[in-house]
C-alpha positions as CSV (number, residue, x, y, z in Angstrom):
1,M,23.5,8.2,-1.8
2,L,24.2,9.2,-5.5
3,D,23.1,12.8,-6.1
4,I,21.3,12.3,-9.5
5,D,19.9,15.8,-9.7
6,N,23.4,17.4,-9.4
7,I,24.9,15.0,-12.0
8,F,22.2,15.9,-14.6
9,N,21.7,19.5,-13.8
10,S,25.2,20.9,-12.9
11,Q,26.0,22.1,-16.4
12,K,22.5,23.5,-17.0
13,I,22.6,25.4,-13.7
14,A,26.1,26.8,-14.4
15,L,25.0,28.0,-17.8
16,T,21.7,29.6,-16.7
17,Q,23.0,31.5,-13.7
18,N,25.3,34.5,-14.0
19,L,28.4,33.0,-12.6
20,E,28.0,29.4,-11.3
21,N,27.3,26.8,-9.8
22,G,28.3,23.5,-11.0
23,V,28.9,20.7,-8.5
24,S,32.5,22.0,-8.1
25,I,35.0,24.5,-9.6
26,V,36.1,21.7,-11.9
27,D,32.6,21.6,-13.5
28,D,32.5,25.4,-13.8
29,L,35.9,25.6,-15.3
30,K,35.0,23.1,-18.0
31,I,32.0,25.2,-18.9
32,W,33.8,28.6,-18.9
33,I,36.8,27.3,-20.8
34,E,34.4,26.1,-23.5
35,K,32.7,29.5,-23.6
36,F,36.1,31.3,-23.7
37,N,37.2,29.2,-26.7
38,I,34.0,30.2,-28.6
39,Y,34.9,33.8,-27.7
40,L,38.5,33.4,-29.1
41,L,37.1,32.0,-32.3
42,E,34.6,34.8,-32.7
43,S,37.3,37.3,-32.0
44,N,39.3,35.9,-35.0
45,S,42.2,35.0,-32.7
46,S,45.0,33.2,-34.5
47,Q,45.5,29.4,-34.2
48,N,48.7,29.9,-32.3
49,T,47.0,32.2,-29.8
50,I,44.2,29.7,-29.2
51,I,46.7,26.9,-28.7
52,S,48.7,29.0,-26.2
53,Y,45.5,29.9,-24.3
54,N,44.3,26.3,-24.2
55,L,47.7,25.0,-23.0
56,V,47.5,27.2,-19.9
57,L,43.7,26.7,-19.3
58,K,44.1,22.9,-19.6
59,A,46.8,23.2,-17.0
60,L,44.5,25.3,-14.8
61,L,41.9,22.6,-15.1
62,Q,44.4,19.9,-14.2
63,Y,45.6,22.0,-11.2
64,S,42.0,22.4,-10.0
65,E,41.3,18.7,-10.3
66,I,44.2,17.9,-8.1
67,Y,44.5,20.7,-5.6
68,I,41.3,22.8,-5.3
69,Y,38.6,20.4,-6.4
70,S,36.7,21.0,-3.1
71,L,35.9,24.6,-4.0
72,K,32.1,25.0,-4.6
73,G,32.0,26.9,-7.8
74,I,34.3,29.2,-9.8
75,G,33.2,32.2,-7.7
76,K,35.4,30.9,-4.9
77,L,38.5,31.2,-7.1
78,N,40.8,34.0,-5.7
79,E,44.3,35.4,-6.2
80,I,45.9,32.9,-3.9
81,H,44.7,30.1,-6.1
82,T,45.7,31.8,-9.3
83,N,49.2,32.7,-8.0
84,D,49.7,29.2,-6.6
85,F,48.7,27.9,-10.0
86,L,51.3,30.1,-11.7
87,L,53.9,28.9,-9.3
88,W,52.9,25.4,-10.1
89,M,53.7,26.0,-13.7
90,E,56.8,28.0,-12.9
91,N,60.2,26.4,-12.9
92,Y,62.0,29.4,-11.6
93,Q,63.8,31.5,-14.1
94,T,66.4,33.3,-12.1
95,N,66.8,37.1,-12.5
96,R,69.6,37.7,-15.0
97,D,70.9,40.6,-13.0
98,F,72.4,38.0,-10.6
99,G,74.5,36.3,-13.3
100,S,74.3,33.1,-15.3
101,L,73.7,29.8,-13.6
102,K,77.4,29.0,-13.8
103,E,78.4,32.3,-12.1
104,R,75.8,31.8,-9.4
105,V,76.9,28.3,-8.6
106,N,80.6,29.4,-8.5
107,N,79.6,32.1,-6.0
108,L,77.7,29.5,-4.0
109,I,80.6,27.1,-3.9
110,E,82.9,29.9,-2.6
111,F,80.5,30.4,0.3
112,I,80.3,26.7,1.0
113,V,84.1,26.4,1.0
114,F,84.2,29.3,3.4
115,S,81.6,27.7,5.7
116,Q,83.3,24.3,5.7
117,Q,86.4,25.9,7.3
118,D,84.6,26.2,10.6
119,E,84.2,22.9,12.5
120,N,80.9,24.1,14.0
121,S,79.6,25.8,10.9
122,D,75.9,26.8,10.9
123,I,74.4,28.2,7.6
124,F,72.9,31.3,9.3
125,E,76.1,32.2,11.1
126,S,78.3,31.4,8.1
127,R,76.1,33.5,5.9
128,N,76.3,36.5,8.2
129,R,80.1,36.3,8.6
130,Y,80.5,35.9,4.8
131,I,78.3,38.7,3.7
132,E,79.8,41.1,6.3
133,N,83.0,41.1,4.3
134,L,81.4,41.9,0.9
135,K,80.7,45.2,-0.9
136,L,77.0,46.2,-1.0
137,S,76.5,45.2,-4.6
138,E,78.2,41.8,-4.0
139,S,76.2,41.2,-0.8
140,Q,72.9,41.9,-2.6
141,K,73.9,39.3,-5.2
142,M,75.0,36.8,-2.6
143,N,71.8,37.3,-0.5
144,F,69.8,36.4,-3.6
145,I,71.9,33.3,-4.3
146,L,71.7,32.1,-0.7
147,D,67.9,32.8,-0.5
148,E,67.5,30.6,-3.6
149,F,69.8,27.9,-2.2
150,E,68.4,27.8,1.3
151,D,65.0,26.8,0.1
152,Y,66.7,23.7,-1.2
153,Y,69.1,23.2,1.7
154,F,66.5,23.3,4.4
155,D,64.5,20.5,2.8
156,N,67.6,18.5,1.9
157,E,69.5,19.3,5.1
158,V,72.9,17.8,5.7
159,D,75.9,18.9,7.7
160,L,77.6,21.7,5.8
161,K,80.7,19.7,5.9
162,E,79.0,17.0,3.7
163,I,78.0,19.3,0.9
164,D,79.9,18.1,-2.2
165,N,79.8,18.1,-6.0
166,D,76.9,15.5,-6.0
167,Y,74.8,17.7,-3.7
168,I,75.4,20.8,-5.8
169,K,74.7,18.9,-9.0
170,N,71.4,17.6,-7.6
171,Y,70.5,21.2,-6.5
172,I,71.1,22.4,-10.1
173,E,69.2,19.5,-11.6
174,K,66.1,20.3,-9.4
175,T,65.9,23.9,-10.6
176,P,64.9,23.8,-14.3
177,K,64.2,27.2,-15.8
178,V,61.4,29.0,-17.7
179,S,61.7,32.4,-19.2
180,N,60.2,35.6,-17.6
181,I,58.4,36.2,-20.9
182,T,56.7,32.8,-20.6
183,M,55.6,33.5,-17.1
184,I,54.2,37.0,-18.0
185,Q,52.3,35.4,-20.9
186,R,50.8,32.7,-18.6
187,R,49.8,35.4,-16.1
188,A,48.2,37.4,-18.9
189,I,46.2,34.4,-20.1
190,V,44.8,33.6,-16.7
191,H,44.0,37.2,-16.1
192,K,42.2,37.6,-19.4
193,F,40.2,34.4,-18.8
194,I,39.0,35.5,-15.4
195,A,38.3,39.0,-16.7
196,F,36.2,37.3,-19.5
197,I,34.2,35.4,-16.8
198,A,33.6,38.6,-14.8
199,D,32.4,40.5,-17.9
200,K,30.1,37.8,-19.2
201,S,28.6,37.0,-15.8
202,Q,28.4,40.8,-14.9
203,T,29.9,40.1,-11.5
204,N,32.4,42.0,-9.4
205,S,33.4,38.8,-7.5
206,F,36.9,38.8,-9.1
207,E,37.7,42.5,-8.7
208,Y,40.2,42.0,-5.9
209,T,41.6,38.9,-7.6
210,L,42.2,40.7,-10.9
211,K,43.8,43.7,-9.1
212,N,46.2,41.5,-7.2
213,M,47.1,39.3,-10.2
214,K,48.4,42.5,-12.0
215,T,50.9,42.9,-9.2
216,Y,51.9,39.3,-9.0
217,Q,55.7,38.8,-9.0
218,K,57.6,35.6,-9.7
219,Q,58.7,34.0,-6.5
220,K,61.8,32.0,-5.8
221,G,61.7,28.3,-4.9
222,T,63.2,25.0,-5.7
223,I,62.0,21.6,-6.7
224,Y,63.6,18.6,-5.0
225,K,63.0,14.9,-5.1
226,S,61.4,13.9,-1.8
227,K,62.9,10.9,0.0
228,S,60.5,8.8,2.1
229,F,61.5,6.2,4.7
230,E,60.0,2.7,4.0
231,K,57.6,1.7,6.8
232,K,59.5,-1.5,7.7
233,R,62.7,0.6,8.1
234,L,60.9,3.3,10.1
235,D,59.4,0.6,12.4
236,K,62.9,-0.8,12.9
237,L,64.2,2.6,14.0
238,L,61.2,3.3,16.3
239,N,61.5,-0.1,17.9
240,F,65.2,0.6,18.5
241,I,64.3,4.0,20.0
242,D,61.8,2.3,22.4
243,N,64.5,-0.1,23.6
244,Y,67.0,2.7,23.8
245,I,64.7,4.7,26.1
246,E,64.2,1.7,28.4
247,N,67.9,0.7,28.4
248,P,70.4,3.3,27.2
249,A,73.2,0.7,27.6
250,I,72.2,-0.9,24.3
251,F,73.5,2.2,22.5
252,K,75.8,3.9,24.9
253,K,78.7,2.1,26.5
254,R,79.2,4.8,29.1
255,I,76.1,5.2,31.2
256,T,75.7,8.2,33.5
257,K,72.8,9.8,35.5
258,N,72.3,11.9,32.4
259,S,71.9,9.0,30.0
260,Q,68.1,8.5,30.4
261,H,67.5,12.1,29.9
262,I,69.7,12.2,26.8
263,A,67.8,9.2,25.4
264,H,64.4,11.0,25.8
265,R,65.8,14.3,24.5
266,N,67.4,12.7,21.3
267,T,64.1,10.8,20.7
268,A,62.1,14.0,21.1
269,M,64.2,15.7,18.5
270,I,63.7,12.9,16.0
271,L,59.9,12.8,16.7
272,L,59.5,16.5,16.2
273,M,61.0,16.1,12.7
274,L,59.1,12.9,12.0
275,G,55.8,13.7,13.6
276,A,55.5,17.5,13.2
277,G,57.6,18.2,10.1
278,C,60.1,20.4,11.9
279,R,63.4,21.1,10.4
280,A,66.4,20.0,12.6
281,S,67.2,23.6,13.4
282,E,63.6,24.3,14.4
283,A,63.4,21.2,16.7
284,L,66.6,22.3,18.4
285,S,65.2,25.8,18.9
286,L,62.0,24.8,20.5
287,K,61.3,25.8,24.1
288,Y,58.9,24.2,26.6
289,S,56.7,27.3,26.2
290,D,56.4,26.6,22.5
291,I,54.5,23.4,23.0
292,E,50.8,23.6,24.1
293,D,48.4,20.8,25.1
294,T,45.3,21.1,22.9
295,K,43.3,19.0,25.3
296,N,42.6,16.7,22.4
297,D,44.9,14.0,20.9
298,T,47.7,16.4,19.9
299,Y,50.2,19.0,21.1
300,R,50.4,22.3,19.2
301,I,53.9,23.2,18.2
302,N,54.5,26.9,17.9
303,I,57.6,27.3,15.7
304,L,58.8,30.9,16.3
305,N,62.2,30.7,14.7
306,G,61.6,29.0,11.4
307,K,63.5,29.6,8.2
308,G,63.7,33.3,7.6
309,N,62.5,33.9,11.2
310,K,59.0,33.1,10.0
311,Q,56.4,31.8,12.5
312,R,54.1,28.9,12.0
313,T,52.1,26.2,13.8
314,S,52.3,22.4,13.5
315,Y,50.9,19.5,15.6
316,I,52.2,16.2,16.9
317,L,50.2,13.2,18.2
318,K,50.4,12.7,21.9
319,S,50.6,9.0,21.4
320,L,53.9,9.6,19.7
321,F,55.4,12.4,21.8
322,Q,53.7,12.5,25.2
323,K,56.0,10.1,27.1
324,H,59.1,11.9,26.1
325,F,57.8,15.4,26.5
326,E,56.4,14.7,30.0
327,Y,59.7,13.1,31.1
328,L,61.8,16.0,29.9
329,N,59.2,18.5,31.2
330,S,59.7,17.2,34.7
331,F,63.3,18.3,34.7
332,K,62.9,21.8,33.3
333,K,63.7,24.8,35.4
334,D,61.9,27.4,33.4
335,E,59.2,27.5,30.6
336,N,61.8,29.2,28.4
337,D,64.3,26.4,28.7
338,Y,65.1,24.6,25.4
339,I,63.9,21.1,25.0
340,S,67.2,20.2,23.4
341,T,69.2,20.7,26.7
342,N,70.6,17.9,28.8
343,I,70.0,17.5,32.5
344,N,72.8,20.0,33.2
345,G,71.2,22.7,31.0
346,K,73.7,22.3,28.1
347,R,72.0,22.8,24.8
348,M,72.4,20.3,21.9
349,D,73.5,21.7,18.5
350,R,72.8,20.5,15.1
351,R,76.1,18.7,14.7
352,N,75.6,16.7,17.9
353,L,72.1,15.7,16.8
354,Y,73.4,14.7,13.4
355,E,76.1,12.5,14.9
356,E,73.6,10.9,17.4
357,V,71.2,10.0,14.5
358,K,74.0,8.8,12.3
359,K,75.2,6.4,15.1
360,M,71.6,5.1,15.5
361,F,71.3,4.3,11.8
362,I,74.6,2.5,11.8
363,H,73.6,0.6,15.0
364,I,70.5,-0.8,13.2
365,G,72.3,-1.5,10.0
366,E,70.8,1.3,7.9
367,D,72.7,3.5,5.5
368,K,70.3,6.5,5.7
369,K,72.0,8.9,8.0
370,G,70.7,12.4,7.2
371,L,68.4,14.3,9.5
372,H,66.3,15.4,6.5
373,I,64.9,11.9,6.1
374,F,62.4,12.4,9.0
375,R,60.9,15.6,7.7
376,H,60.6,14.1,4.2
377,H,58.8,11.1,5.6
378,F,56.4,13.5,7.3
379,G,55.7,15.2,4.0
380,S,55.4,12.1,1.9
381,S,53.2,10.3,4.4
382,F,50.8,13.3,4.5
383,A,50.6,13.2,0.7
384,E,50.1,9.5,0.5
385,N,47.1,9.9,2.9
386,N,45.6,12.4,0.4
387,G,46.4,15.4,2.6
388,N,45.6,18.9,1.4
389,M,48.8,20.4,-0.2
390,K,48.0,23.9,1.1
391,I,47.8,22.6,4.7
392,L,51.1,20.7,4.1
393,Q,52.7,23.9,2.9
394,D,51.7,25.6,6.1
395,L,52.9,22.7,8.3
396,L,56.3,22.5,6.6
397,G,56.8,26.3,6.3
398,H,57.4,26.3,2.6
399,S,57.5,29.8,1.1
400,V,56.0,28.6,-2.2
401,I,53.5,25.8,-2.8
402,T,55.6,24.5,-5.7
403,T,58.1,23.1,-3.2
404,T,55.3,21.3,-1.3
405,M,53.7,20.0,-4.5
406,T,56.7,17.7,-5.1
407,Y,55.3,15.6,-2.3
408,S,52.1,15.0,-4.3
409,A,54.2,13.0,-6.8
410,V,55.3,10.8,-3.9
411,G,51.7,10.3,-3.0
412,E,50.7,9.4,-6.6
413,S,53.7,7.0,-6.8
414,A,52.5,5.2,-3.6
415,K,49.0,4.8,-5.1
416,E,50.4,3.3,-8.3
417,N,52.7,0.9,-6.4
418,A,49.9,-0.2,-4.2
419,I,47.7,-1.0,-7.2
420,S,50.6,-2.8,-9.0
421,S,51.2,-4.9,-5.9
422,L,47.7,-6.4,-6.3
423,D,48.7,-8.1,-9.6
């Protein structure tokens, strides 16, 4: 039923009460931005100042309409929202103490060449070996460079051997820059706007928010172009996997007593990336004890060794995963066994998984061979179904929401294409 009272009274209510409440934060922001503009004019602010403030506040309104529209009133706005908004506007100006972009990329390439000399190279192991041989000042610089690069790498994961000029070029292109001064100005504008609301409404609701905004620091992150997997191609792969489980001979010429187990294990690794958003390294590191039955339609995935050793939780549908998990579970010797082991207890590594998936794609006539395609499909599907970006950030384990927000563009693109197809 249409709420006529709220439609007609939202602005009146927001204006007559100290702080809020419109129907939503979006309504309140429109009202307070208008008030703030009157204040700027009465304060004889210059035209350039007014333009600068309105540029940022218009972006804040747009951010709110897309990502935090469900907040009931501006009083619910906190430092998490404001900092995420600043990150949304930020395009990551790198600290000049760590050299120019050209210098950083050259350092990065030296590390990659070093890593590629090892047939079984892993980015964590290579990083540790490489930095051990550096002086303290050089290691600090390299740690910064690799922190910045790894945000990109773990969402565009390929075998280290496959990193080439095109991969590095794409990495550079996805990290446009904005100056530190610009970011400080944006933070100051948002801070002053919220301080204005607090003063005019005589509320202490924003005391903690304003305090924490003062200590806000730029955070690193990278923007990448998300790659989704078309449904018909995904269905083709899933159909192949079903047949592979029933008859490993369609894929493996040499069949052993271990073949059925390997088929379930390989499928489980793919589904953990596809259905729970795990990185390849995270799926391979999962133990049986890390997966819990929620007694509902899902399993809870406790990812204890995520990027940067961070812990997080994701979920996977039982309808997708149960058959494989229960099969593998029947062979485990201990709860702390890795799911990625074969029937003899030998653990699969990332290179083995990459080669298995590559062969699967070739077998079904597809040219998409990277492991990252599954995790990207998880993220883009979530966005296309209007999922909350903060929840997706948590599910994917992104350190900053800006990385996650690139998936929202995928979602919008899908909507546009769907409408276009009606023509």
